[in-house]
N, C-alpha and C positions, 0 to 999 in steps of 0.2 A: 564373591562379586557385590553382593550387595551391603555386606556389613551389619553391624548392628548399635547403636548409640553411639559413642567417641568413635568405635572404629568403622569409620566408613569404609567400603568397599568401593570398587572400581567406579561401579556403576553412577553411584551418587557423586562422587570426585570428579567425574568426565561430564556430570551433567552441571552440576553447578560450575565448572570452567566453561563449559559451552555459554552459560548464561552470562557469566560476567563479562565473557568478549563482546558477547552482544549489547549488553550494556556500555561497555567502554568505547563501541564503536561510535565514530563522531562523522562518518559520510552518512549524511541525510539521504544520499539515492539509492543506499542499501536497505535492503528489504530483507528480512531472515524469518524463516518458517522454521519450526522446531516440531516434529512429531514423533509420536511412541507406538511402539508394536511389540506386541509380547506373544511368542507361540511356542511350543513345545513339541519335543520330538520324542515320541512313547510308541514303542512296537512299530519301528518302520515309519510311521505316518508322521505328517506337521499337521498340529493343530493351533489355531487362534484361539489364546487364553483369555482376548477378550468377549469372547462369546462362550455362552455356559454350554453345557455337554449337548443340551435336546437342540441347539440352534446349529450345531458344526455338520459340515460334510460327512459321511460317514466314513468315506475313503481319504480323509483331510485333503491339505492341501498338496497341491504343485510347487518344488523350487524348480525356479525357470533362469536362464540367463540371457542377457540383453546387452547388445554392443554398446549401446545408450544408458540403458539403468544398472548395469553389471548384473548382479546374484540378487533375486528379490524371491519372494513367498508370495504367487499369484492370488490374489484372492483376500490378503490379508486386512484387518481393520486398520487405520492408521487414526491417531486421535491428535491432535493440534493441542499443545502444549506451551505455556510462556512463563514456567519456572519448575524448579526441581519437586515443589510439592504436589504439582499437578500429576508429573510422571511417578512419584511414590504413590500417590492415589489409584493410578492405573497398574503399577505393581501388583500392589494390596488385591486388587481384582481379579486381576492375571493368577497370584498366588492362592486366591481361594477356589481359583477354575479348574487347578493343577490335579493330574492323576494322580492319585495317592492308594498307596496300600499296606495294609499291616504284615511287619516282618516281627521275628523274635527279637530283635533290637529295638525297634521303633512301631511304635503305633500307627506312625503318618507319613510313614517312607515314602517318597517318588523315587519312581524310577525311570523318569523321564529327565531329559536334557532341557534347559530352558535360553530361549535367546529373547533378547529384549533390545 
């Protein structure tokens, strides 16, 4: 999803395309706001990866659905960004907060699913 080096994943490619399209817009009456959020699903709990473990609710966050918003994570922090580099910095923060544990094959294996 993220990719490494020259092998960009879907997240960086999509983000770069979003900012290319914003830059190409010539309608001065349009305003764009891009935010980034990152959460993990671990042991059936949704956790905000922008928060350190000690700041997260122990019960996790609730996934809700709204007729106007669609599906969303209630209480997740949102961060305004203006380019992919800022998104990458937020993803690095989230990566450092992921749940990890050693396995026989990998000393820093994650058993969580991450959503950006």
